[in-house]
DSSP file (Angstrom, degrees, kcal/mol; ACC not computed):
  #  RESIDUE AA STRUCTURE BP1 BP2  ACC     N-H-->O    O-->H-N    N-H-->O    O-->H-N    TCO  KAPPA ALPHA  PHI   PSI    X-CA   Y-CA   Z-CA
    1    1 A M              0   0    0      0, 0.0     2,-0.5     0, 0.0    52,-0.2   0.000 360.0 360.0 360.0 131.9  142.6   62.4   27.1
    2    2 A Q  E     -A   52   0A   0     50,-2.9    50,-2.4    52,-0.1     2,-0.5  -0.882 360.0-148.4 -97.5 129.7  145.0   60.0   28.8
    3    3 A I  E     +A   51   0A   0     -2,-0.5     2,-0.3    48,-0.2    48,-0.2  -0.864  21.6 176.2-102.2 127.8  143.3   57.3   30.8
    4    4 A R  E     -A   50   0A   0     46,-2.7    46,-2.6    -2,-0.5     2,-0.3  -0.847  42.8 -88.5-124.8 157.8  145.1   56.1   33.9
    5    5 A T  E     -A   49   0A   0     -2,-0.3    44,-0.3    44,-0.2     2,-0.1  -0.537  61.9-108.6 -62.0 131.1  144.3   53.6   36.7
    6    6 A G        -     0   0    0     42,-2.7     2,-0.8    -2,-0.3    42,-0.2  -0.379  20.9-147.7 -72.3 139.4  142.6   55.9   39.3
    7    7 A D    >   -     0   0    0     -2,-0.1     3,-1.6     1,-0.1     6,-0.2  -0.889   7.5-168.6-106.8 101.8  144.2   56.9   42.5
    8    8 A T  T 3  S+     0   0    0     -2,-0.8    -1,-0.1     1,-0.3    34,-0.1   0.420  86.2  58.0 -73.3   5.2  141.5   57.3   45.1
    9    9 A F  T 3  S+     0   0    0      4,-0.0    -1,-0.3     5,-0.0    -3,-0.0   0.460  77.2 107.2-108.5  -7.1  144.0   58.9   47.5
   10   10 A D  S <> S-     0   0    0     -3,-1.6     4,-2.7     1,-0.1     3,-0.3  -0.593  71.1-138.0 -70.6 125.8  144.8   61.8   45.0
   11   11 A P  H  > S+     0   0    0      0, 0.0     4,-2.2     0, 0.0    -1,-0.1   0.816 103.2  54.6 -59.0 -30.9  143.1   65.0   46.4
   12   12 A R  H  > S+     0   0    0      2,-0.2     4,-2.0     1,-0.2     5,-0.2   0.903 111.0  45.2 -68.6 -40.3  142.0   66.0   42.8
   13   13 A V  H  > S+     0   0    0     -3,-0.3     4,-2.9    -6,-0.2     5,-0.3   0.934 111.9  51.6 -64.2 -48.7  140.3   62.6   42.4
   14   14 A I  H  X S+     0   0    0     -4,-2.7     4,-2.6     1,-0.2    -2,-0.2   0.914 110.2  49.8 -56.6 -44.4  138.7   62.8   45.8
   15   15 A A  H  X S+     0   0    0     -4,-2.2     4,-2.0    -5,-0.2    -1,-0.2   0.903 112.4  45.8 -62.7 -43.5  137.4   66.3   45.1
   16   16 A L  H  X S+     0   0    0     -4,-2.0     4,-2.3     2,-0.2    -1,-0.2   0.897 114.4  47.7 -70.6 -37.9  135.8   65.3   41.7
   17   17 A L  H  X S+     0   0    0     -4,-2.9     4,-2.6     2,-0.2     5,-0.3   0.900 109.4  54.3 -67.8 -38.2  134.3   62.1   43.1
   18   18 A D  H  X S+     0   0    0     -4,-2.6     4,-2.5    -5,-0.3    -2,-0.2   0.926 110.6  45.9 -56.1 -45.6  132.9   64.1   46.1
   19   19 A H  H  X S+     0   0    0     -4,-2.0     4,-2.5     1,-0.2     5,-0.2   0.897 111.1  53.5 -67.1 -38.4  131.3   66.5   43.7
   20   20 A H  H  X S+     0   0    0     -4,-2.3     4,-2.5     2,-0.2    -2,-0.2   0.931 112.4  43.0 -57.4 -49.8  130.0   63.5   41.6
   21   21 A V  H  X S+     0   0    0     -4,-2.6     4,-2.4     2,-0.2     5,-0.2   0.913 115.4  48.9 -69.6 -41.9  128.3   61.8   44.6
   22   22 A K  H  X S+     0   0    0     -4,-2.5     4,-2.1    -5,-0.3    -2,-0.2   0.931 113.6  46.1 -61.7 -45.8  126.9   65.0   46.0
   23   23 A A  H  X S+     0   0    0     -4,-2.5     4,-1.5     2,-0.2    -2,-0.2   0.907 113.1  49.8 -64.1 -44.7  125.4   66.1   42.6
   24   24 A A  H  < S+     0   0    0     -4,-2.5     3,-0.2    -5,-0.2    -1,-0.2   0.928 113.5  45.3 -62.2 -44.8  124.0   62.6   42.0
   25   25 A R  H >< S+     0   0    0     -4,-2.4     3,-0.9     1,-0.2    -1,-0.2   0.837 111.0  53.7 -68.4 -33.0  122.3   62.5   45.4
   26   26 A A  H 3< S+     0   0    0     -4,-2.1    -1,-0.2     1,-0.2    -2,-0.2   0.789 112.7  44.4 -68.2 -27.4  121.0   66.1   45.0
   27   27 A Q  T 3< S+     0   0    0     -4,-1.5     2,-0.3    -3,-0.2    -1,-0.2   0.230 107.4  69.1-102.4  12.7  119.4   65.2   41.7
   28   28 A T  S <  S-     0   0    0     -3,-0.9     5,-0.1    -4,-0.1     3,-0.1  -0.961  87.6 -99.7-135.3 147.8  117.9   61.9   42.8
   29   29 A A    >   -     0   0    0     -2,-0.3     3,-2.4     1,-0.1     4,-0.4  -0.289  56.8 -83.9 -61.8 148.7  115.1   60.9   45.2
   30   30 A P  T 3  S+     0   0    0      0, 0.0    -1,-0.1     0, 0.0    -4,-0.0  -0.292 118.2  18.8 -55.2 134.7  116.2   59.7   48.6
   31   31 A G  T 3  S+     0   0    0     -3,-0.1    -2,-0.1     2,-0.1    -6,-0.0   0.298 108.6  83.4  87.6 -10.2  117.1   56.1   48.5
   32   32 A S    <   +     0   0    0     -3,-2.4     2,-0.5    -7,-0.1    -3,-0.1   0.432  61.1  99.4-108.1   0.2  117.5   56.0   44.7
   33   33 A A        +     0   0    0     -4,-0.4    -2,-0.1    -5,-0.1    -8,-0.1  -0.764  40.1 175.0 -91.3 132.5  121.1   57.3   44.4
   34   34 A H        +     0   0    0     -2,-0.5    -1,-0.1    76,-0.1     2,-0.1   0.088  23.7 140.9-123.9  18.8  123.6   54.5   43.8
   35   35 A A        -     0   0    0    -14,-0.1     2,-0.2     1,-0.1     5,-0.1  -0.437  52.7-118.1 -67.3 137.8  126.9   56.4   43.3
   36   36 A L        -     0   0    0     -2,-0.1     2,-0.1     4,-0.1    -1,-0.1  -0.517  21.6-144.7 -74.9 142.1  129.9   54.8   44.9
   37   37 A D     >  -     0   0    0     -2,-0.2     4,-2.1   -16,-0.1     5,-0.2  -0.335  40.5 -84.4 -90.2-175.7  131.8   56.6   47.5
   38   38 A L  H  > S+     0   0    0      1,-0.2     4,-1.1     2,-0.2     5,-0.1   0.897 130.4  51.9 -59.3 -43.0  135.6   56.3   47.9
   39   39 A A  H >4 S+     0   0    0      1,-0.2     3,-0.5     2,-0.2     4,-0.3   0.896 109.2  50.9 -63.2 -39.3  135.3   53.2   50.0
   40   40 A G  H >4 S+     0   0    0      1,-0.2     3,-1.1     2,-0.2    -1,-0.2   0.883 108.4  51.8 -65.2 -38.0  133.1   51.6   47.3
   41   41 A L  H 3< S+     0   0    0     -4,-2.1    -1,-0.2     1,-0.2    -2,-0.2   0.682 104.9  57.1 -70.7 -17.0  135.6   52.4   44.6
   42   42 A R  T << S+     0   0    0     -4,-1.1    -1,-0.2    -3,-0.5    -2,-0.2   0.444  80.8 118.5 -92.5   0.4  138.4   50.8   46.7
   43   43 A A  S X  S-     0   0    0     -3,-1.1     3,-1.5    -4,-0.3    -3,-0.0  -0.286  76.2-118.3 -64.8 152.0  136.6   47.4   46.8
   44   44 A P  T 3  S+     0   0    0      0, 0.0    -1,-0.1     0, 0.0    -3,-0.0   0.675 111.0  60.3 -67.0 -17.8  138.4   44.5   45.2
   45   45 A D  T 3  S+     0   0    0     19,-0.0    20,-2.9     2,-0.0     2,-0.4   0.249  93.4  85.9 -92.1  11.1  135.6   44.0   42.6
   46   46 A I  E <   - B   0  64A   0     -3,-1.5     2,-0.5    18,-0.2    18,-0.2  -0.944  55.2-165.6-117.8 132.5  136.1   47.5   41.2
   47   47 A A  E     - B   0  63A   0     16,-2.6    16,-2.6    -2,-0.4     2,-0.4  -0.978  20.2-167.7-109.4 127.8  138.4   48.7   38.5
   48   48 A F  E     - B   0  62A   0     -2,-0.5   -42,-2.7    14,-0.2     2,-0.3  -0.946   7.3-175.0-123.8 137.1  138.6   52.5   38.5
   49   49 A W  E     -AB   5  61A   0     12,-3.2    12,-1.8    -2,-0.4     2,-0.3  -0.923  11.2-152.4-129.4 154.4  140.1   54.9   36.0
   50   50 A T  E     -AB   4  60A   0    -46,-2.6   -46,-2.7    -2,-0.3     2,-0.4  -0.950  11.8-142.1-122.3 147.3  140.7   58.6   35.7
   51   51 A G  E     -AB   3  59A   0      8,-3.1     7,-2.7    -2,-0.3     8,-1.3  -0.918  18.1-165.7-110.3 135.3  140.9   60.7   32.5
   52   52 A W  E     -AB   2  57A   0    -50,-2.4   -50,-2.9    -2,-0.4     2,-0.7  -0.966  20.6-162.9-126.9 134.9  143.4   63.5   32.2
   53   53 A D  E >  S- B   0  56A   0      3,-2.9     3,-1.6    -2,-0.4     2,-0.4  -0.905  81.4 -51.5-109.8  98.5  143.7   66.4   29.8
   54   54 A G  T 3  S-     0   0    0     -2,-0.7   -52,-0.1     1,-0.2     0, 0.0  -0.614 122.5 -23.7  67.7-125.6  147.3   67.4   30.5
   55   55 A E  T 3  S+     0   0    0     -2,-0.4     2,-0.6    -3,-0.1    -1,-0.2   0.266 117.4 104.3 -97.2  10.5  147.4   67.8   34.3
   56   56 A T  E <   -B   53   0A   0     -3,-1.6    -3,-2.9     2,-0.0     2,-0.6  -0.845  69.8-135.9 -98.3 123.0  143.7   68.5   34.5
   57   57 A L  E     +B   52   0A   0     -2,-0.6    -5,-0.2    -5,-0.2     3,-0.1  -0.651  36.0 162.0 -72.3 117.8  141.5   65.7   35.8
   58   58 A V  E     +     0   0A   0     -7,-2.7    21,-2.4    -2,-0.6     2,-0.3   0.580  52.1  19.4-118.4 -13.4  138.5   65.7   33.4
   59   59 A A  E     -BC  51  78A   0     -8,-1.3    -8,-3.1    19,-0.3     2,-0.3  -0.999  48.6-165.1-159.8 152.6  136.8   62.3   33.9
   60   60 A T  E     +BC  50  77A   0     17,-2.3    17,-2.0    -2,-0.3     2,-0.3  -0.960  15.0 162.6-135.1 156.0  136.2   59.3   36.0
   61   61 A G  E     -B   49   0A   0    -12,-1.8   -12,-3.2    -2,-0.3     2,-0.3  -0.946  11.8-164.2-169.1 153.1  134.8   55.8   35.4
   62   62 A A  E     -BC  48  74A   0     12,-2.6    12,-2.5    -2,-0.3     2,-0.5  -0.956  14.2-142.9-144.0 161.5  134.7   52.4   36.9
   63   63 A L  E     -BC  47  73A   0    -16,-2.6   -16,-2.6    -2,-0.3     2,-0.5  -0.995  15.8-160.7-126.0 121.9  133.9   48.8   36.1
   64   64 A K  E     -BC  46  72A   0      8,-3.0     8,-2.4    -2,-0.5     2,-0.9  -0.883  17.3-133.4-105.4 133.4  132.3   46.6   38.8
   65   65 A M  E     + C   0  71A   0    -20,-2.9     6,-0.2    -2,-0.5     3,-0.1  -0.761  29.3 171.0 -87.0 110.1  132.5   42.9   38.4
   66   66 A L  E    S-     0   0A   0      4,-2.1     2,-0.3    -2,-0.9     5,-0.2   0.808  72.5 -24.9 -85.7 -33.7  129.0   41.5   39.1
   67   67 A S  E >  S- C   0  70A   0      3,-1.9     3,-0.6    -3,-0.2    -1,-0.3  -0.920  82.1 -77.2-161.5-179.6  130.0   38.0   37.9
   68   68 A A  T 3  S+     0   0    0     -2,-0.3     3,-0.1     1,-0.2    -2,-0.0   0.814 131.9  25.8 -61.1 -28.9  132.6   36.5   35.6
   69   69 A D  T 3  S+     0   0    0     35,-0.2    36,-2.1     1,-0.1    37,-1.7   0.347 113.8  69.1-116.9   5.5  130.5   37.5   32.5
   70   70 A H  E <   +Cd  67 106A   0     -3,-0.6    -4,-2.1    34,-0.2    -3,-1.9  -0.979  55.1 177.0-132.3 124.3  128.6   40.5   33.7
   71   71 A G  E     -Cd  65 107A   0     35,-2.4    37,-2.8    -2,-0.4     2,-0.4  -0.794  17.7-141.3-120.3 164.0  129.9   44.0   34.6
   72   72 A E  E     -Cd  64 108A   0     -8,-2.4    -8,-3.0    -2,-0.3     2,-0.4  -0.988  15.4-131.0-128.5 133.8  128.4   47.3   35.7
   73   73 A V  E     +C   63   0A   0     35,-2.7    37,-0.5    -2,-0.4     2,-0.3  -0.692  38.3 173.5 -79.8 131.7  129.5   50.7   34.7
   74   74 A K  E     +C   62   0A   0    -12,-2.5   -12,-2.6    -2,-0.4   -39,-0.1  -0.923  46.3  17.8-135.1 160.8  129.9   52.9   37.8
   75   75 A S  E     +     0   0A   0     -2,-0.3     2,-0.5   -14,-0.2    -1,-0.1   0.759  66.1 170.3  52.1  36.5  131.2   56.4   38.7
   76   76 A M  E     +     0   0A   0    -15,-0.1     2,-0.3    -3,-0.1   -15,-0.2  -0.668  13.2 151.0 -74.8 125.0  131.0   57.9   35.2
   77   77 A H  E     -C   60   0A   0    -17,-2.0   -17,-2.3    -2,-0.5     2,-0.4  -0.949  30.3-161.3-158.4 136.0  131.6   61.6   35.6
   78   78 A T  E     -C   59   0A   0     -2,-0.3   -19,-0.3   -19,-0.2     5,-0.1  -0.958  38.1-101.1-117.9 139.9  133.0   64.4   33.5
   79   79 A L    >   -     0   0    0    -21,-2.4     3,-2.2    -2,-0.4     4,-0.3  -0.335  33.2-126.8 -55.1 129.7  134.2   67.7   34.8
   80   80 A Q  G >  S+     0   0    0      1,-0.3     3,-1.3     2,-0.2    -1,-0.1   0.854 106.8  52.8 -49.2 -45.5  131.4   70.3   34.2
   81   81 A T  G 3  S+     0   0    0      1,-0.3    -1,-0.3     0, 0.0    -2,-0.1   0.563 111.4  46.8 -75.2  -5.8  133.7   72.7   32.4
   82   82 A T  G X  S+     0   0    0     -3,-2.2     3,-0.7   -24,-0.1     5,-0.4   0.207  82.2 128.2-116.2  12.3  135.0   70.1   30.0
   83   83 A R  T <   +     0   0    0     -3,-1.3    -3,-0.0    -4,-0.3    -4,-0.0  -0.333  62.8  32.2 -72.9 159.5  131.7   68.5   28.9
   84   84 A R  T 3  S+     0   0    0      1,-0.0    -1,-0.2    -2,-0.0     0, 0.0   0.727  89.9 100.9  63.9  29.8  130.8   68.1   25.3
   85   85 A R  S <  S-     0   0    0     -3,-0.7    -2,-0.1     0, 0.0    -1,-0.0   0.263 100.2-102.9-117.3   7.5  134.4   67.6   24.3
   86   86 A G  S  > S+     0   0    0     -4,-0.0     4,-2.1     3,-0.0     5,-0.2   0.437  86.5 121.0  92.1   1.4  134.2   63.7   24.1
   87   87 A F  H  > S+     0   0    0     -5,-0.4     4,-2.2     1,-0.2     5,-0.2   0.881  74.1  51.3 -69.5 -34.6  135.8   62.8   27.3
   88   88 A G  H  > S+     0   0    0      1,-0.2     4,-2.5     2,-0.2    -1,-0.2   0.915 111.2  48.6 -65.4 -40.9  132.8   60.9   28.6
   89   89 A G  H  > S+     0   0    0      2,-0.2     4,-2.5     1,-0.2    -2,-0.2   0.879 110.5  51.4 -67.5 -38.7  132.6   58.8   25.4
   90   90 A Q  H  X S+     0   0    0     -4,-2.1     4,-1.9     2,-0.2    -2,-0.2   0.923 111.8  46.6 -62.1 -43.2  136.3   58.1   25.6
   91   91 A M  H  X S+     0   0    0     -4,-2.2     4,-2.4     2,-0.2    -2,-0.2   0.917 112.7  49.2 -65.7 -43.4  136.0   56.9   29.2
   92   92 A L  H  X S+     0   0    0     -4,-2.5     4,-2.7     1,-0.2     5,-0.2   0.939 110.1  51.3 -65.0 -42.4  132.9   54.7   28.3
   93   93 A R  H  X S+     0   0    0     -4,-2.5     4,-2.4     1,-0.2    -1,-0.2   0.884 108.9  52.0 -60.8 -37.0  134.7   53.2   25.3
   94   94 A H  H  X S+     0   0    0     -4,-1.9     4,-2.6     2,-0.2    -1,-0.2   0.934 110.4  48.0 -66.3 -43.0  137.6   52.3   27.6
   95   95 A I  H  X S+     0   0    0     -4,-2.4     4,-2.4     2,-0.2    -2,-0.2   0.917 112.5  48.9 -63.9 -41.5  135.2   50.6   30.1
   96   96 A I  H  X S+     0   0    0     -4,-2.7     4,-2.4     2,-0.2    -1,-0.2   0.934 112.2  48.2 -63.9 -44.1  133.5   48.6   27.3
   97   97 A A  H  X S+     0   0    0     -4,-2.4     4,-2.7     1,-0.2    -2,-0.2   0.902 112.3  49.2 -65.6 -41.2  136.9   47.5   25.9
   98   98 A E  H  X S+     0   0    0     -4,-2.6     4,-1.9     2,-0.2    -1,-0.2   0.900 109.5  52.3 -62.7 -40.5  138.1   46.5   29.5
   99   99 A A  H  <>S+     0   0    0     -4,-2.4     5,-2.4     2,-0.2    -2,-0.2   0.946 111.7  45.7 -60.7 -48.1  134.9   44.5   30.0
  100  100 A R  H ><5S+     0   0    0     -4,-2.4     3,-2.0     1,-0.2    -2,-0.2   0.925 110.1  54.3 -59.2 -44.7  135.4   42.7   26.8
  101  101 A M  H 3<5S+     0   0    0     -4,-2.7    -1,-0.2     1,-0.3    -2,-0.2   0.845 105.8  53.8 -59.3 -33.4  139.1   42.1   27.6
  102  102 A R  T 3<5S-     0   0    0     -4,-1.9    -1,-0.3    -5,-0.2    -2,-0.2   0.372 122.9-106.2 -83.8   4.6  138.0   40.5   30.8
  103  103 A G  T < 5 +     0   0    0     -3,-2.0    -3,-0.2     1,-0.3    -2,-0.1   0.601  65.4 154.1  87.2  13.3  135.7   38.1   29.0
  104  104 A M      < -     0   0    0     -5,-2.4    -1,-0.3    -6,-0.2   -34,-0.2  -0.470  29.1-168.9 -73.7 146.6  132.4   39.8   30.0
  105  105 A T  S    S+     0   0    0    -36,-2.1    46,-2.5     1,-0.2    47,-0.6   0.530  72.9  40.3-108.5 -12.2  129.5   39.2   27.7
  106  106 A R  E     -dE  70 150A   0    -37,-1.7   -35,-2.4    44,-0.2     2,-0.4  -0.999  56.8-171.9-143.3 136.7  127.2   41.9   29.2
  107  107 A L  E     +dE  71 149A   0     42,-2.2    42,-2.8    -2,-0.4     2,-0.3  -0.998  17.8 175.0-126.8 129.5  127.7   45.4   30.6
  108  108 A S  E     -dE  72 148A   0    -37,-2.8   -35,-2.7    -2,-0.4     2,-0.3  -0.789   7.7-173.6-128.2 170.3  124.9   47.1   32.5
  109  109 A L  E     - E   0 147A   0     38,-2.3    38,-2.4    -2,-0.3     2,-0.4  -0.988  17.4-140.5-159.6 162.1  124.3   50.3   34.4
  110  110 A E  E     + E   0 146A   0    -37,-0.5     2,-0.3    -2,-0.3    36,-0.2  -0.987  28.0 163.3-123.2 134.5  121.9   52.2   36.5
  111  111 A T  E     - E   0 145A   0     34,-2.3    34,-3.3    -2,-0.4    -2,-0.0  -0.921  43.6 -79.2-142.0 169.6  121.4   55.9   36.2
  112  112 A G  E     - E   0 144A   0     -2,-0.3    32,-0.3    32,-0.2     9,-0.1  -0.344  25.6-144.8 -71.5 153.2  118.8   58.4   37.3
  113  113 A S        +     0   0    0     30,-2.0    31,-0.1     3,-0.0    -1,-0.1   0.482  65.5 105.4 -96.3  -4.2  115.6   58.8   35.3
  114  114 A W  S >  S-     0   0    0     29,-0.4     3,-1.6   -87,-0.2     4,-0.2  -0.174  88.1-100.9 -75.7 169.2  115.2   62.6   35.8
  115  115 A D  G >  S+     0   0    0      1,-0.3     3,-2.0     2,-0.2    -1,-0.1   0.819 117.4  68.8 -61.1 -33.5  115.9   65.3   33.3
  116  116 A Y  G 3  S+     0   0    0      1,-0.3    -1,-0.3   -89,-0.2     4,-0.2   0.805 101.5  49.2 -53.7 -30.5  119.4   66.0   35.0
  117  117 A F  G <> S+     0   0    0     -3,-1.6     4,-2.3     1,-0.2     3,-0.5   0.390  78.9 101.7 -96.0   1.4  120.5   62.6   33.7
  118  118 A K  H <> S+     0   0    0     -3,-2.0     4,-2.5     1,-0.2     5,-0.2   0.876  79.1  54.7 -56.9 -40.5  119.3   63.0   30.0
  119  119 A P  H  > S+     0   0    0      0, 0.0     4,-2.2     0, 0.0    -1,-0.2   0.896 109.1  49.4 -60.7 -35.4  122.8   63.8   28.7
  120  120 A A  H  > S+     0   0    0     -3,-0.5     4,-2.6     2,-0.2     5,-0.3   0.936 108.2  53.0 -64.9 -43.7  124.0   60.5   30.3
  121  121 A H  H  X S+     0   0    0     -4,-2.3     4,-2.8     1,-0.2     5,-0.2   0.924 109.6  49.1 -52.5 -47.6  121.1   58.6   28.7
  122  122 A A  H  X S+     0   0    0     -4,-2.5     4,-2.3     1,-0.2    -1,-0.2   0.915 110.2  51.2 -60.5 -43.4  122.1   60.0   25.3
  123  123 A L  H  X S+     0   0    0     -4,-2.2     4,-0.8     2,-0.2    -2,-0.2   0.951 113.6  43.1 -61.2 -50.1  125.8   59.0   25.8
  124  124 A Y  H ><>S+     0   0    0     -4,-2.6     5,-2.3     1,-0.2     3,-0.8   0.920 114.8  49.1 -64.7 -42.7  125.0   55.4   26.8
  125  125 A Q  H ><5S+     0   0    0     -4,-2.8     3,-1.6    -5,-0.3    -1,-0.2   0.875 105.6  58.1 -66.9 -32.9  122.4   54.9   24.1
  126  126 A A  H 3<5S+     0   0    0     -4,-2.3    -1,-0.3     1,-0.3    -2,-0.2   0.731 105.6  52.1 -65.2 -20.4  124.8   56.3   21.5
  127  127 A H  T <<5S-     0   0    0     -3,-0.8    -1,-0.3    -4,-0.8    -2,-0.2   0.215 130.2 -93.0 -99.8  12.7  127.2   53.5   22.5
  128  128 A G  T < 5S+     0   0    0     -3,-1.6    22,-0.3     1,-0.3    -3,-0.2   0.438  73.6 146.9  97.0  -0.3  124.6   50.8   22.1
  129  129 A F      < -     0   0    0     -5,-2.3     2,-0.3    -6,-0.2    -1,-0.3  -0.486  26.5-166.7 -69.5 140.2  123.1   50.5   25.5
  130  130 A V  E     -F  148   0A   0     18,-2.7    18,-2.4    -2,-0.2    -1,-0.0  -0.899  29.2 -85.2-125.4 156.4  119.4   49.6   25.6
  131  131 A A  E     +F  147   0A   0     -2,-0.3     2,-0.3    16,-0.2    16,-0.3  -0.242  53.0 162.7 -60.1 144.8  116.8   49.6   28.3
  132  132 A C        -     0   0    0     14,-2.1    14,-0.4     3,-0.0     3,-0.1  -0.888  37.0 -91.8-146.5 178.2  116.6   46.6   30.6
  133  133 A G        -     0   0    0     -2,-0.3    12,-0.0     1,-0.2     6,-0.0  -0.360  63.1 -61.1 -85.6 175.4  115.1   45.6   33.9
  134  134 A P        -     0   0    0      0, 0.0     2,-0.3     0, 0.0    -1,-0.2  -0.203  56.7-170.8 -53.4 147.0  116.8   45.8   37.2
  135  135 A F    >   +     0   0    0      4,-0.1     3,-2.0    -3,-0.1    -3,-0.0  -0.837  49.0   5.0-133.6 167.7  120.0   43.6   37.6
  136  136 A G  T 3  S-     0   0    0     -2,-0.3   -70,-0.0     1,-0.3     0, 0.0  -0.272 132.1 -21.9  57.2-132.0  122.2   42.7   40.6
  137  137 A F  T 3  S+     0   0    0      2,-0.0    -1,-0.3     0, 0.0     0, 0.0   0.492 108.6 116.1 -89.3  -2.5  120.8   44.0   43.8
  138  138 A Y    <   -     0   0    0     -3,-2.0     2,-0.3     1,-0.0     3,-0.0  -0.227  47.9-159.1 -67.3 154.9  118.7   46.7   42.1
  139  139 A V        -     0   0    0     -5,-0.0    -4,-0.1    -6,-0.0    -2,-0.0  -0.895  40.2 -73.2-127.3 160.4  114.9   46.7   42.3
  140  140 A E        +     0   0    0     -2,-0.3    -7,-0.0    -6,-0.1     3,-0.0  -0.279  60.1 170.1 -53.0 133.5  112.3   48.4   40.1
  141  141 A D    >   -     0   0    0      3,-0.2     3,-1.9     1,-0.1    -3,-0.0  -0.940  38.0-144.2-153.9 123.1  112.4   52.1   40.8
  142  142 A P  T 3  S+     0   0    0      0, 0.0    -1,-0.1     0, 0.0    -2,-0.0   0.679 104.1  59.1 -63.3 -16.3  110.7   54.9   38.9
  143  143 A N  T 3  S+     0   0    0    -31,-0.1   -30,-2.0   -30,-0.1   -29,-0.4   0.475  99.1  72.7 -92.7  -2.4  113.7   57.1   39.7
  144  144 A S  E <   -E  112   0A   0     -3,-1.9     2,-0.5   -32,-0.3   -32,-0.2  -0.858  60.5-158.4-114.0 145.3  116.2   54.7   38.0
  145  145 A L  E     -E  111   0A   0    -34,-3.3   -34,-2.3    -2,-0.3     2,-0.5  -0.992  14.4-156.8-118.4 130.1  116.9   53.9   34.4
  146  146 A F  E     +E  110   0A   0     -2,-0.5   -14,-2.1   -14,-0.4     2,-0.3  -0.904  15.3 176.9-108.6 133.2  118.5   50.5   33.8
  147  147 A L  E     -EF 109 131A   0    -38,-2.4   -38,-2.3    -2,-0.5     2,-0.3  -0.933   6.6-170.1-133.0 154.8  120.5   49.9   30.6
  148  148 A T  E     -EF 108 130A   0    -18,-2.4   -18,-2.7    -2,-0.3     2,-0.4  -0.986  10.9-151.5-147.0 158.2  122.6   47.1   29.2
  149  149 A L  E     -E  107   0A   0    -42,-2.8   -42,-2.2    -2,-0.3     2,-0.7  -0.994  17.2-135.7-132.1 124.6  125.0   46.3   26.4
  150  150 A D  E >   -E  106   0A   0     -2,-0.4     3,-0.8   -22,-0.3   -44,-0.2  -0.740  16.6-168.1 -78.0 114.1  125.5   42.9   24.8
  151  151 A L  T 3  S+     0   0    0    -46,-2.5   -45,-0.2    -2,-0.7    -1,-0.1   0.455  75.3  75.4 -85.4  -3.5  129.3   42.6   24.4
  152  152 A T  T 3  S+     0   0    0    -47,-0.6     2,-0.3     2,-0.1    -1,-0.2   0.607  92.3  62.2 -85.3  -9.2  129.1   39.5   22.1
  153  153 A T    <         0   0    0     -3,-0.8     0, 0.0   -48,-0.2     0, 0.0  -0.798 360.0 360.0-111.2 158.1  128.1   41.7   19.2
  154  154 A G              0   0    0     -2,-0.3    -1,-0.1     0, 0.0    -2,-0.1   0.462 360.0 360.0  63.4 360.0  129.9   44.5   17.4
């Protein structure tokens, strides 16, 4: 997979992100979905990437700067038909490396707590993320799972 800076004006990217947001909201209780829309991904505190298998868009991922030393993984999504081929892991490793390169010491994320999100939980935990409490603007929510990764180790 080739990872590129994401183009939020590319119709292929718009279509995949639209699917990501709709699917996340459909699988989450009202008020508990925190997926970024296009405007959110265009914010200056966001770095956004796309993953390509040839000319096929297969993955997206973003890094939100919460502070100089704390980042948040956002907009992780892999095309349904290409799942279980390692693209999600490649994108996550790219985001982790970028966070380290930017001097961050902690990387966190929020994802749904429902069964639909179990593959995401497994991916994040396989990369060293552990459960934590809410961070940033988040509040305790039984529909959310909060995870964090200490970037000063490993």
